[in-house]
C-alpha positions, 0 to 999 in steps of 0.5 A: 286663873287657876283655882287651888284647894289646899288640904291636909292640915291638922294637930300633931305633936312636936316631932311628928309629920304631916303632908299637905296637898295643893290641888289645882283646877287645871294641870299647871304648865312647866313655867308655873311656880307653885309655892307654900307660904304660912301665916300666923297672927304675929308673922305676915305671910312668909315663904316656905317652899316652892317648886318649878324646874327645881325646888327652893326652901326657907332656911327654917324648914330646909332638911325637914320639909320636902315639896314635890309634884305629881306626874299629872301636874295637878297636885303639889305636896308639902311633906313636913317632918320633925315638926316644931311648935314654931311651925304652927300656922295657916299654910297657903299654897300659891301658883303663878308665872312669876314676875318677881322673886319666888319668895314674895307673895305678890309674885303669885296670882292664885291662892288656896284657902289655907289649911291650919297646922298646929304643932303641940309641944 
């Protein structure tokens, strides 16, 4: 099971940008999906974006967030632009060879520890 470390959270004003990083302990193979989820006190872990052979996004972040991967396959990034206060959450990266829908947290075997993103209005 791969170990994930997610970093890059912080405090930013509305309209600003942040870039999150998810670094894996070993390079991930092409059949592994890496995703970002976010969680608040009010909302259970919700899907944000995923990458494997292609990329997928939640409707709420489409056009503002971009997920990408470095050539070595160790790190996946989430570039977040035009941030809104409703994007405030703890962001988690996750990885797994999916047995279910990529939008389901239960589809992923490995999780990072989470990084807090706070967007002020």
